[in-house]
C-alpha positions in Angstrom: -62.5 -93.6 39.4 -61.8 -93.0 35.7 -63.1 -89.5 36.0 -60.5 -88.9 38.8 -57.6 -90.8 37.2 -57.7 -89.6 33.6 -57.1 -85.8 34.3 -54.4 -86.7 36.8 -52.8 -89.0 34.2 -52.8 -86.1 31.7 -50.8 -83.9 34.1 -48.4 -86.7 34.9 -47.7 -87.3 31.3 -47.3 -83.6 30.7 -44.7 -83.3 33.5 -42.7 -86.3 32.2 -42.8 -85.2 28.5 -41.7 -81.7 29.4 -38.3 -83.1 30.2 -37.9 -84.4 26.7 -36.6 -82.4 23.7 -40.0 -82.5 22.0 -41.6 -79.1 21.2 -44.0 -78.2 24.0 -46.8 -77.1 21.7 -46.8 -80.6 20.1 -46.7 -82.2 23.6 -49.8 -80.3 24.7 -51.7 -80.9 21.5 -50.6 -84.5 21.2 -51.7 -85.3 24.8 -55.0 -83.6 24.1 -55.7 -85.9 21.1 -54.4 -89.0 22.9 -56.5 -88.6 26.0 -59.5 -87.4 23.9 -59.2 -90.8 22.1 -59.0 -92.6 25.4 -62.0 -90.7 26.7 -63.9 -91.5 23.5 -63.1 -95.2 23.9 -64.4 -95.2 27.5 -67.5 -93.1 26.7 -66.3 -90.0 28.5 -65.6 -87.9 25.4 -68.1 -87.6 22.6 -67.1 -87.4 18.9 -68.7 -84.0 18.5 -66.1 -82.7 21.0 -63.4 -83.0 18.4 -65.2 -80.4 16.3 -65.5 -78.2 19.3 -61.7 -78.3 19.7 -61.4 -76.9 16.2 -63.8 -74.1 17.1 -61.8 -73.3 20.2 -58.5 -73.2 18.2 -60.1 -70.7 15.9 -61.5 -68.5 18.7 -58.2 -66.6 19.3 -58.2 -65.6 15.6 -61.5 -63.8 16.2 -60.3 -61.9 19.2 -59.1 -58.6 18.0 -57.2 -57.9 21.3 -54.7 -60.7 20.4 -53.6 -58.7 17.4 -51.7 -56.6 19.9 -49.3 -59.5 20.5 -47.7 -59.5 17.1 -47.5 -55.7 17.3 -45.8 -55.7 20.7 -43.3 -58.3 19.4 -42.5 -56.2 16.4 -42.1 -53.2 18.6 -39.5 -55.0 20.7 -37.5 -56.0 17.7 -37.5 -52.6 16.2 -36.5 -51.0 19.5 -33.5 -53.2 19.6 -32.5 -52.1 16.1 -33.0 -48.4 16.8 -30.6 -48.5 19.8 -32.9 -46.6 22.1 -31.6 -48.7 25.0 -28.0 -47.7 24.5 -28.7 -44.0 24.5 -31.0 -44.3 27.5 -28.4 -46.2 29.5 -25.7 -43.6 28.7 -28.1 -40.8 29.9 -29.0 -42.6 33.1 -25.4 -43.6 33.8 -24.4 -39.9 33.7 -27.3 -38.7 35.9 -26.7 -41.4 38.6 -22.9 -41.3 38.4 -22.4 -40.2 42.0 -24.9 -42.6 43.6 -23.6 -46.0 45.1 -24.2 -48.7 42.5 -25.1 -46.1 40.0 -24.6 -48.3 36.9 -26.7 -51.1 38.4 -29.4 -48.6 39.3 -29.3 -47.1 35.8 -29.8 -50.6 34.3 -32.8 -51.2 36.6 -34.4 -47.9 35.8 -33.7 -48.4 32.1 -35.2 -51.9 32.1 -38.3 -50.5 33.9 -38.8 -47.9 31.2 -38.2 -50.3 28.4 -40.7 -52.7 30.0 -43.3 -50.0 29.7 -42.7 -49.9 25.9 -42.6 -53.6 25.0 -43.0 -56.9 26.9 -40.5 -59.1 25.1 -38.4 -60.6 27.9 -36.0 -62.7 25.8 -35.0 -59.8 23.6 -34.6 -57.5 26.6 -32.3 -60.0 28.4 -30.0 -60.4 25.4 -30.0 -56.7 24.6 -29.2 -55.7 28.2 -26.5 -58.4 28.6 -24.7 -57.2 25.4 -25.0 -53.5 26.2 -24.4 -53.4 30.0 -22.7 -56.6 31.3 -19.2 -56.0 29.7 -19.2 -52.4 31.1 -20.2 -53.6 34.6 -17.4 -56.2 34.7 -14.9 -53.7 33.3 -15.8 -51.3 36.1 -15.2 -54.0 38.8 -18.8 -55.1 39.6 -19.1 -58.5 41.2 -20.3 -60.9 38.4 -23.1 -62.2 40.6 -24.5 -58.8 41.3 -24.1 -57.7 37.7 -25.8 -60.7 36.2 -28.5 -60.8 38.8 -29.4 -57.1 38.3 -29.6 -57.6 34.5 -31.5 -60.8 34.6 -34.1 -59.7 37.1 -34.7 -56.2 35.8 -35.0 -57.4 32.2 -37.9 -59.6 33.1 -40.1 -56.7 34.3 -41.6 -56.7 30.8 -43.7 -59.7 31.8 -45.5 -57.5 34.4 -45.4 -53.8 33.5 -47.8 -53.1 30.7 -47.9 -53.5 27.8 -47.2 -57.2 28.4 -47.9 -60.0 26.1 -48.6 -62.2 29.1 -51.4 -59.8 30.3 -52.9 -59.8 26.8 -53.2 -63.6 26.8 -54.4 -63.6 30.4 -57.2 -61.1 29.6 -58.3 -63.3 26.7 -58.3 -66.6 28.8 -60.2 -65.0 31.7 -62.5 -62.9 29.5 -61.7 -59.8 31.5 -61.0 -56.2 30.5 -57.5 -55.6 29.0 -57.5 -52.0 30.2 -58.4 -52.8 33.7 -55.8 -55.6 33.7 -53.1 -53.2 32.4 -54.0 -50.7 35.1 -53.8 -53.4 37.8 -50.3 -54.3 36.7 -48.7 -50.9 36.7 -48.2 -50.3 40.4 -47.2 -53.9 41.2 -44.6 -53.7 38.4 -43.3 -50.4 39.8 -43.3 -51.8 43.3 -41.1 -54.7 42.2 -38.7 -52.3 40.4 -38.5 -50.2 43.6 -37.6 -53.4 45.6 -34.8 -54.1 43.1 -33.6 -50.5 43.4 -33.7 -50.5 47.2 -31.7 -53.7 47.4 -29.1 -52.5 44.9 -28.7 -49.2 46.7 -28.4 -51.0 50.1 -25.9 -53.7 49.0 -23.8 -51.0 47.2 -23.7 -48.9 50.3 -22.9 -51.6 52.7 -20.5 -53.5 50.5 -19.1 -50.9 48.1 -16.5 -53.3 46.6 -19.4 -55.2 45.0 -20.4 -52.2 43.0 -17.6 -49.6 42.6 -18.7 -46.1 41.8 -18.2 -44.8 38.3 -15.1 -42.8 37.6 -15.7 -39.2 38.5 -17.1 -37.6 35.4 -16.7 -33.9 34.6 -19.9 -31.9 34.9 -21.1 -31.2 31.4 -22.7 -27.9 30.3 -26.4 -27.6 30.9 -27.1 -27.5 27.2 -25.3 -30.7 26.6 -27.0 -32.4 29.5 -30.4 -31.2 28.2 -29.6 -32.6 24.7 -28.5 -35.9 26.3 -31.7 -36.2 28.4 -33.9 -35.3 25.4 -32.2 -37.8 23.1 -32.1 -40.6 25.7 -35.4 -40.1 27.5 -37.7 -38.4 25.0 -38.2 -41.3 22.6 -39.1 -43.8 25.3 -41.4 -41.3 27.0 -43.2 -40.6 23.7 -43.7 -44.4 23.1 -45.0 -44.9 26.6 -47.4 -42.0 26.2 -48.6 -43.4 22.9 -49.1 -47.0 24.1 -50.2 -46.7 27.7 -51.5 -43.2 27.8 -53.9 -43.9 25.0 -55.3 -47.0 26.8 -55.6 -45.4 30.2 -57.2 -42.2 28.8 -59.8 -44.3 27.0 -58.7 -42.9 23.6 -57.8 -46.3 22.1 -58.2 -49.9 22.6 -55.2 -52.1 23.4 -55.1 -53.2 19.7 -55.2 -49.7 18.4 -52.5 -48.5 20.9 -50.2 -51.4 19.9 -50.6 -50.4 16.2 -49.8 -46.8 17.1 -46.7 -48.0 19.0 -45.5 -49.9 16.0 -45.8 -46.8 13.8 -43.9 -44.9 16.6 -41.0 -47.3 16.7 -40.7 -47.3 12.9 -40.6 -43.4 12.9 -38.0 -43.4 15.7 -35.9 -45.9 13.8 -36.1 -43.8 10.7 -35.3 -40.6 12.7 -32.2 -42.3 14.0 -31.2 -43.4 10.5 -31.6 -47.1 11.4 -34.5 -47.9 9.1 -33.6 -49.8 5.9 -35.1 -52.5 3.9 -32.7 -55.0 5.4 -33.5 -54.0 8.9 -37.2 -54.1 8.3 -36.9 -57.5 6.6 -34.9 -58.9 9.6 -37.4 -57.5 12.1 -40.3 -59.0 10.3 -38.7 -62.4 10.0 -37.7 -62.5 13.7 -41.1 -61.3 14.7 -42.8 -63.9 12.6 -40.8 -66.7 14.2 -41.6 -65.6 17.7 -45.3 -65.1 16.9 -45.5 -68.5 15.3 -43.9 -70.1 18.4 -46.3 -68.3 20.8 -49.5 -69.1 18.9 -48.5 -72.8 18.4 -48.2 -72.9 22.2 -51.6 -71.2 22.5 -53.2 -73.8 20.2 -51.7 -76.8 22.0 -52.6 -75.4 25.4 -56.2 -74.6 24.3 -56.7 -78.2 23.2 -55.1 -79.6 26.4 -57.2 -77.5 28.8 -60.4 -78.2 26.8 -59.9 -82.0 27.0 -58.8 -81.7 30.6 -62.1 -80.0 31.5 -64.2 -82.3 29.5 -62.7 -85.3 31.2 -63.6 -83.8 34.6 -60.3 -82.0 35.5 -62.1 -79.1 37.1 -63.9 -81.5 39.5 -60.7 -83.3 40.4 -58.9 -80.0 41.2 -61.8 -78.8 43.3 -61.8 -82.1 45.1 -58.1 -81.8 45.9 -58.2 -78.1 46.7 -61.6 -77.6 48.3 -62.1 -73.9 49.2 -64.9 -74.7 51.6 -62.6 -77.1 53.5 -59.3 -75.2 53.4 -60.4 -71.6 53.4 -59.7 -68.9 50.9 -56.2 -67.9 52.2 -54.9 -71.4 52.4 -56.2 -72.1 48.8 -54.5 -69.0 47.5 -51.2 -69.9 49.2 -51.4 -73.4 47.8 -52.0 -72.0 44.3 -49.2 -69.5 44.5 -46.8 -72.2 45.8 -47.8 -74.5 43.0 -47.1 -71.9 40.3 -43.8 -71.0 42.0 -42.7 -74.7 42.0 -43.8 -75.2 38.4 -41.5 -72.3 37.4 -38.5 -74.4 38.2 -39.4 -76.8 35.3 -41.8 -75.1 32.9 -41.7 -71.9 30.8 -43.8 -68.9 31.7 -46.2 -69.1 28.8 -46.6 -72.9 29.3 -47.5 -72.4 33.0 -49.9 -69.6 32.1 -51.8 -71.5 29.4 -52.1 -74.6 31.5 -52.8 -73.4 35.0 -55.1 -70.3 34.4 -58.0 -72.3 32.9 -57.6 -74.8 35.8 -57.2 -72.4 38.7 -59.6 -69.6 37.6 -62.8 -71.6 38.5 -61.4 -72.2 42.0 -60.5 -68.6 42.6 -63.9 -67.3 41.4 -65.4 -69.2 44.3 -63.2 -67.6 47.0 -64.6 -64.9 49.3 -62.1 -62.7 51.1 -64.7 -60.6 52.8 -63.8 -57.0 53.6 -60.2 -57.6 52.5 -61.1 -57.5 48.9 -64.4 -56.9 47.0 -65.6 -60.0 45.0 -65.4 -58.1 41.7 -61.7 -57.5 42.2 -60.7 -61.1 43.1 -60.0 -62.2 39.5 -57.9 -59.1 38.7 -56.0 -59.4 42.0 -55.4 -63.1 41.3 -54.1 -62.2 37.8 -51.5 -59.9 39.3 -50.4 -62.5 41.8 -49.8 -64.9 38.9 -47.9 -62.3 36.9 -45.6 -61.4 39.8 -45.2 -65.0 40.7 -44.4 -66.0 37.1 -41.4 -63.6 37.1 -39.6 -66.1 39.3 -39.9 -68.8 36.6 -37.6 -66.7 34.3 -34.9 -66.9 37.0 -35.3 -70.3 38.8 -33.1 -73.2 37.5 -33.1 -75.6 35.9 -35.5 -74.0 33.4 -34.8 -70.3 34.1 -34.9 -69.3 30.4 -33.6 -65.8 31.1 -30.4 -67.3 32.6 -29.7 -69.2 29.4 -30.4 -66.1 27.3 -27.9 -64.3 29.4 -25.3 -67.0 29.3 -25.5 -67.1 25.5 -24.8 -63.3 25.3 -22.4 -62.9 28.2 -18.6 -62.7 28.0 -16.9 -66.1 28.2 -15.5 -65.5 31.7 -18.9 -65.3 33.3 -19.8 -68.7 34.7 -23.2 -70.2 35.1 -22.6 -70.6 38.8 -22.1 -66.8 39.2 -25.4 -66.3 37.3 -27.2 -68.7 39.6 -25.8 -67.0 42.7 -26.8 -63.6 41.4 -30.5 -64.3 41.0 -31.1 -65.6 44.5 -31.7 -62.3 46.2 -33.9 -61.1 43.4 -36.1 -64.3 43.5 -36.5 -63.6 47.2 -37.6 -60.0 46.4 -40.1 -61.4 43.9 -41.6 -63.6 46.6 -41.7 -60.7 48.9 -43.6 -58.7 46.2 -46.1 -61.6 46.0 -46.6 -61.5 49.8 -47.0 -57.7 49.8 -49.6 -57.9 47.1 -51.5 -60.6 49.0 -51.5 -58.4 52.1 -52.2 -55.1 50.4 -54.4 -55.8 47.3 -55.0 -52.1 46.9 -51.5 -51.8 45.3 -53.0 -53.5 42.3 -56.6 -52.3 42.5 -56.3 -48.6 43.3 -55.5 -47.4 39.8 -58.2 -49.5 38.1 -60.9 -48.1 40.4 -59.6 -44.6 39.8 -59.6 -45.0 36.0 -62.4 -47.4 35.2 -66.0 -48.2 36.2 -66.3 -51.9 36.2 
C-alpha cells in the first residue's frame, strides 16, 4: 500500500504547491528530498540513492548536446537585437498586400521562419506583440483575431527545429537529436499551414475582422529584389547554417548551434547593431534564462528519480495498463492528461515531469501495421510537442498570454486575448489528431534522411 500511496502523494503535493508563489525548481527538488527522506524512514529508499541523485544532476553537464540550449537562447536574444524580424515583416507585408488577411498571414509566415532559427517562445511572443500588434489594431483588425494570430504563431518555436524542448526531449529519452529534429519539421509546418488556412478562410468570409492593407503602389523590380534580399536572405542563411548542417550530416546539433551563434553575431554586426552594450545585455539575459531552465532540469531530475525509486512506474502502469486498455486508448489518455496539465503547468515543467513517467508505458505499446515499433518513441515525442503548444495558450497558466498582455497596448483586454486563442487551440488539437491518424507526417523525413 505504501508503494502505491507514496508516488501518488508526490504528485498530489506537486499539484498543490504549483499554485503557490514558490519557484517551481525548488518545489520539484524539495519534494524529491522530502519524499526521499520519508522513503528512507520506511525502508523504501536507501542512503546510497542520495549519492545517485547527485550523479544524475551532474549527468546533463556531461551531455554535449545540451550545450546547444544556451547557444539557441543566445541566438534568440541577438536576433531580437538585430531587428531581423522587423525587416522580414515589412517584406512579407508587401508581398501579401493583396491577399485577404495579408498582415495576419505575414505574421504567421514570419513566425514560422523565425521558429526555424531559434526556439525561444517568450522572446518571440514579446517581439511579435511589440512589432505587429499596434499595426494590426491601427489597420482595423479585430483584437481577438490579432492577438490569437500572434500568440499562436509565436509558439511554433517549441515544435519547429531547432527547439530547446526537442533538445531536452532527446536527452531524456536517449534518442537521436537529428532524427527528432527531422520528425518535427513537417508537423510544425502542418500546424503553420492550419493557421494560415484558418486566417485566410476567416478573412475571406468575414472581411471586417481583417481589413485588407491600403493599396500600395507597385515598386520597381530592383527595389522589391533588394527588399526581399534584405528581409529574407539573413533568415534563410541562418536556417541553412543551423538545420541544413544537421540534416546533411555535416555537423552535430551542438556544432550547428555554435555556427548559428556566430551567424547571428555577424548579422548583427552587418546591420550595425553589434556593440559592447548590446553584447553585454544579450549575455546577461541569456544567462538568466539558461539558469532558470537548468534549475528546473535539476529539480525535475531529482523528482523523477525519487518517484521511480518509490515505485512510481509500477503505479502508473497499474493505473494505465496497456494490456487491459489497448494501445490507442492509452495514447488518448496520455494526450488528454498532457492537455489538461497545460491549463495549470508550464511547458518545461510538464515535459520534465511526464516524459520520464510516460515513456516506459509508450515503449510497451504495439500499433501493428500502423506504425513500426522503432518509430513509436519518435512519434510519441512529436505528439507531446504538438500537444504542449496548447499549454502556452490555455488559461489560467497560458504563459504566452501573459507575455502578450505585458507588451500589448493598454486598450487590449485579457478577455479579447482569451477569445482569440480559442480557434487556434482547436487547430492544435486537430493537429494532434491528424498526427495520430497519419504518423508518416512525422516519420517520412527521418526515414528519408537517416538510417536508424
